[in-house]
C-alpha positions in Angstrom: 0.0 0.0 0.0 1.4 3.4 -1.0 2.1 5.9 1.8 0.2 9.2 2.1 3.1 11.1 0.3 2.6 8.8 -2.7 -1.2 9.4 -2.7 -0.7 13.1 -2.3 1.6 13.2 -5.3 -0.9 11.2 -7.4 -4.0 13.0 -6.2 -3.2 16.4 -4.6 -6.9 17.3 -4.5 -8.7 14.1 -3.6 -12.1 15.8 -3.2 -11.9 17.0 -6.8 -11.3 13.4 -7.9 -14.3 12.2 -5.9 -16.6 14.8 -7.3 -15.3 14.1 -10.8 -16.4 10.5 -10.6 -19.8 11.2 -9.1 -19.6 11.4 -5.3 -22.2 14.0 -4.3 -23.9 15.5 -1.2 -26.4 13.2 0.6 -25.1 10.0 -1.0 -24.5 6.7 0.8 -21.1 5.5 -0.4 -18.6 2.8 0.1 -14.8 3.3 0.0 -13.9 -0.3 -0.9 -10.3 -1.2 0.0 -10.1 2.1 1.8 -6.5 1.8 3.0 -5.4 4.6 5.2 -8.5 6.7 4.5 -6.9 9.0 1.9 -10.3 9.2 0.0 -12.5 8.3 2.9 -12.4 11.5 4.8 -12.9 13.7 1.7 -15.9 11.5 0.8 -17.3 12.1 4.3 -17.0 15.9 3.7 -18.7 15.7 0.3 -21.6 13.5 1.3 -22.3 15.6 4.4 -25.6 14.2 5.8 -25.1 11.0 3.8 -22.9 8.2 4.9 -19.6 6.5 4.2 -18.7 2.8 4.7 -14.9 2.3 4.7 -14.1 -1.4 4.0 -10.5 -2.5 4.5 -8.9 -6.0 5.1 -5.7 -4.7 6.7 -6.4 -3.9 10.4 -3.4 -1.5 10.7 -4.6 0.5 7.7 -8.1 0.6 9.1 -6.8 1.9 12.4 -4.8 4.6 10.6 -8.0 5.6 8.7 -10.0 5.8 11.9 -7.4 8.1 13.4 -7.4 10.4 10.3 -11.2 10.5 10.4 -11.2 11.3 14.1 -8.7 14.1 13.7 -10.8 15.5 10.9 -14.0 15.3 13.0 -15.7 13.1 10.4 -18.6 11.4 12.2 -20.5 9.9 9.3 -18.1 7.1 8.5 -18.6 3.4 9.5 -15.3 1.5 9.5 -15.6 -2.2 8.5 -12.8 -4.7 8.8 -13.5 -7.2 6.0 -12.7 -8.7 2.6 -13.8 -6.7 -0.4 -14.9 -9.9 -2.1 -17.6 -10.1 0.6 -18.8 -6.5 0.5 -22.3 -7.7 -0.4 -22.4 -9.4 3.1 -20.7 -6.6 4.9 -23.1 -3.7 4.1 -26.6 -4.1 5.3 -28.4 -1.4 3.4 -28.1 -0.6 -0.3 -25.9 2.3 -1.2 -25.7 4.8 -4.0 -22.0 4.5 -5.0 -19.1 2.1 -4.4 -15.5 3.2 -5.3 -12.4 1.1 -5.4 -9.2 3.1 -5.9 -5.9 1.7 -6.9 -6.6 -1.9 -5.9 -9.0 -3.5 -8.4 -6.0 -5.0 -10.1 -5.3 -7.1 -7.0 -8.7 -8.8 -6.8 -8.5 -12.6 -7.2 -11.7 -12.6 -9.2 -12.6 -9.4 -11.0 -16.1 -10.4 -12.1 -16.7 -11.9 -8.6 -15.7 -8.6 -7.0 -18.0 -6.7 -9.4 -20.9 -9.1 -8.6 -20.4 -8.5 -4.8 -20.4 -4.7 -5.4 -23.6 -5.0 -7.5 -25.4 -6.6 -4.6 -24.7 -3.6 -2.4 -26.0 -1.0 -4.9 -29.4 0.6 -5.4 -30.7 0.1 -9.0 -29.1 2.9 -11.0 -26.2 3.1 -8.4 -22.7 3.8 -9.4 -19.5 1.7 -9.3 -16.3 3.5 -9.8 -13.0 1.8 -10.5 -9.9 4.1 -10.3 -7.2 2.2 -12.0 -3.7 2.6 -13.5 -3.6 3.2 -17.3 -1.9 0.3 -19.0 1.5 1.9 -19.3 4.9 0.4 -18.5 5.9 0.8 -14.9 9.0 2.7 -16.0 6.7 5.5 -17.3 4.7 6.0 -14.1 7.2 7.9 -11.9 6.0 9.0 -8.5 8.3 10.9 -6.2 11.3 10.0 -8.4 10.7 6.2 -8.7 8.7 3.9 -11.0 5.5 3.0 -9.1 2.4 0.9 -9.4 1.7 -2.7 -10.3 3.4 -4.7 -13.0 2.3 -4.0 -16.5 0.2 -7.2 -16.7 -1.9 -5.9 -13.8 -2.7 -2.6 -15.5 -6.0 -3.1 -17.2 -7.6 -0.8 -19.8 -11.1 0.6 -19.1 -12.3 -1.8 -21.8 -10.8 -4.8 -20.0 -12.4 -3.7 -16.7 -15.7 -3.3 -18.5 -15.4 -6.9 -19.9 -15.4 -8.2 -16.3 -17.9 -5.7 -14.8 -20.6 -5.3 -17.4 -21.8 -8.9 -17.6 -22.6 -8.9 -13.9 -25.1 -6.0 -14.0 -23.3 -2.8 -15.0 -22.9 -0.5 -18.0 -19.8 1.7 -18.5 -21.0 5.3 -18.8 -17.8 7.2 -18.9 -14.1 7.2 -18.3 -12.5 10.1 -16.5 -8.8 11.2 -16.3 -8.2 11.3 -12.6 -4.5 11.9 -12.2 -1.3 11.6 -14.2 -1.5 7.8 -14.4 -5.0 6.8 -13.5 -8.5 6.8 -14.9 -11.9 6.5 -13.3 -14.2 4.0 -15.0 -17.7 5.0 -14.0 -20.3 2.2 -14.3 -24.1 2.4 -13.6 -26.0 -0.6 -12.2 -28.5 -1.9 -14.7 -31.8 -3.6 -13.8 -31.7 -6.2 -11.0 -28.5 -7.7 -9.8 -27.8 -11.2 -11.4 
């Protein structure tokens, strides 16, 4: 997991990235694989009277995120220790938007993850995958060093769509969200499969 300096270099204005991919006031959102909370706390500010569920498998990262949220006075976040592949079982009520940033490439079953996400969303809800553009690692320099996953783990938006669309989504747009990342924005179609 990259440290906060790394994230700050990639996304110096995280709230702008979140608004660009569709996070809005009043929403119920999930920050899936939330890590140290880099996007979680800005999500909390944007949704205001809405709610944020931060789901993270690594207990140390989750504790860090809780501390960041507490320092920011963010009171609308529920922190959940759990596996992203089981998000459908971890969130009780349907939500408006689920975002996974910088970690979709590590899922053991991409379609399975999308299927779990689909079960958490309201009809017409949004699934956002923030992912590395498929460039060689040597071309993605962050803080003076090549960063990010191996080239074979950098999927194009079309490849992500090939996994995600068959399980109840439609790709509606792709946003540039940093020097090396895109945000693939999917809408949930009819009923979850």
